[in-house]
C-alpha positions in Angstrom: 46.1 131.4 -73.3 43.8 134.2 -74.8 45.3 137.0 -76.7 48.8 136.7 -75.0 46.9 136.9 -71.5 47.2 133.8 -69.0 44.0 132.3 -67.9 44.2 130.6 -64.5 40.7 129.4 -63.9 39.3 126.1 -61.9 37.9 124.6 -64.7 37.7 120.9 -63.3 34.4 120.4 -61.7 33.0 117.8 -60.2 29.6 116.5 -61.5 27.3 114.2 -59.4 23.9 112.8 -60.1 20.7 113.4 -57.8 21.0 109.5 -56.6 24.6 110.3 -55.7 23.7 113.8 -53.8 20.9 111.9 -51.7 23.7 109.1 -50.8 26.2 111.6 -49.7 24.3 115.0 -48.7 27.5 116.3 -46.8 30.1 115.8 -49.4 32.5 118.8 -50.2 35.2 119.4 -53.0 38.7 120.5 -52.6 40.7 122.0 -55.7 44.2 121.6 -55.5 47.0 124.1 -56.5 48.4 124.2 -59.6 52.0 122.5 -59.3 53.7 121.3 -62.3 50.9 121.6 -64.9 48.3 123.6 -65.8 45.9 121.3 -64.3 45.0 120.9 -60.5 43.6 118.1 -58.7 40.0 117.9 -57.5 39.4 115.8 -54.1 35.6 114.8 -53.5 35.3 114.0 -49.8 31.8 112.0 -49.2 32.4 111.6 -45.6 33.5 115.0 -43.8 33.9 113.3 -40.6 37.1 112.2 -42.1 38.1 115.6 -43.3 41.8 115.6 -44.9 44.5 117.7 -42.8 44.2 121.2 -43.9 47.8 122.3 -44.1 50.2 124.3 -46.8 52.3 121.6 -48.8 56.0 122.3 -48.4 58.1 121.8 -51.8 61.6 123.2 -51.8 62.0 125.6 -54.7 65.1 125.2 -56.7 65.2 129.0 -56.8 66.0 129.2 -53.3 69.4 127.9 -53.8 70.4 131.4 -55.1 69.6 133.1 -51.7 72.3 132.8 -49.1 69.7 133.0 -46.3 68.6 129.3 -47.4 72.1 128.0 -46.8 72.4 129.3 -43.6 69.1 127.8 -42.4 69.8 124.2 -43.5 73.7 124.6 -42.1 72.3 125.9 -38.5 69.5 123.6 -38.3 71.8 120.7 -39.3 74.2 121.4 -36.5 71.4 121.1 -33.7 72.2 118.3 -31.5 68.9 115.8 -31.2 68.9 112.7 -29.3 67.4 109.2 -30.4 67.9 107.2 -33.3 69.6 108.1 -36.3 66.3 108.1 -38.2 64.6 110.2 -35.4 67.5 112.6 -35.6 67.1 112.8 -39.3 63.2 113.6 -39.1 63.7 116.1 -36.3 66.2 118.0 -38.2 64.4 118.0 -41.5 61.1 119.2 -39.8 62.8 122.2 -38.2 64.4 122.9 -41.9 61.1 123.0 -43.3 59.5 125.0 -40.7 62.4 127.6 -41.1 62.2 127.8 -44.6 58.6 128.2 -44.8 58.8 130.9 -42.6 61.7 132.6 -44.3 59.6 132.0 -47.9 56.6 133.7 -46.3 58.7 136.6 -45.2 60.8 136.6 -48.6 57.9 136.3 -51.0 54.5 136.7 -49.3 51.5 134.9 -49.4 50.9 134.2 -53.2 47.1 133.5 -52.8 46.4 137.0 -50.6 48.4 138.8 -52.9 46.4 137.5 -55.9 43.3 138.0 -54.0 44.2 141.7 -53.4 44.9 142.0 -57.1 41.8 140.7 -58.1 39.9 143.0 -55.8 42.1 145.9 -57.3 41.2 144.9 -60.9 37.4 144.6 -59.9 37.6 148.2 -58.2 39.3 149.4 -61.7 36.8 147.7 -64.1 33.9 149.5 -61.9 35.7 152.8 -62.3 36.3 152.2 -66.3 32.5 151.4 -66.8 31.8 154.8 -65.4 34.7 156.4 -67.2 35.5 154.4 -70.1 37.8 157.0 -71.8 40.0 157.9 -68.9 43.7 157.1 -69.6 44.9 156.8 -66.0 42.2 154.3 -65.3 43.0 152.3 -68.3 46.9 152.4 -67.7 46.1 151.2 -64.1 44.1 148.4 -65.6 46.8 147.5 -67.8 49.4 147.5 -64.9 47.0 145.1 -62.4 46.8 142.6 -65.3 50.6 142.5 -66.0 51.1 142.1 -62.5 48.8 139.3 -62.1 50.4 137.6 -64.9 53.9 138.2 -63.5 52.8 136.8 -60.3 51.3 133.6 -62.0 54.5 133.0 -64.0 56.4 133.4 -61.2 54.6 131.0 -58.9 54.5 128.6 -61.7 58.2 128.9 -62.4 59.1 128.6 -58.9 
């Protein structure tokens, strides 16, 4: 935190020596999301032919228990008849619940990354205008509201 403002930057770099770069010229780096800490994992893949699966991770958020829709999703999917072994039935029901909850979450809360990117674009736009009109109270107020919005988004994402 700097002067009461949260800072979320990817500070975990990957450092490679020149001889390593020659051995693995096609390497790539993936920075993971902030989950339960202020640190994110860094994944260095030296063999892109074995790229990791790029999907969104699913985490049931405790705050969802406050929404009746989540109870309905679980209840409805648990009643579905599936043929097979008990373990297969269980896994199929969980997959369907996961898919429906992800869809509900996206509809209910939106995509955090895209909202954050839009906020960043607006902030950049306002900063450019402020550079041209440094004494504009309207622009200063807009900038302040965007910063507060960004902080709230990070706090919400961190909390839930």
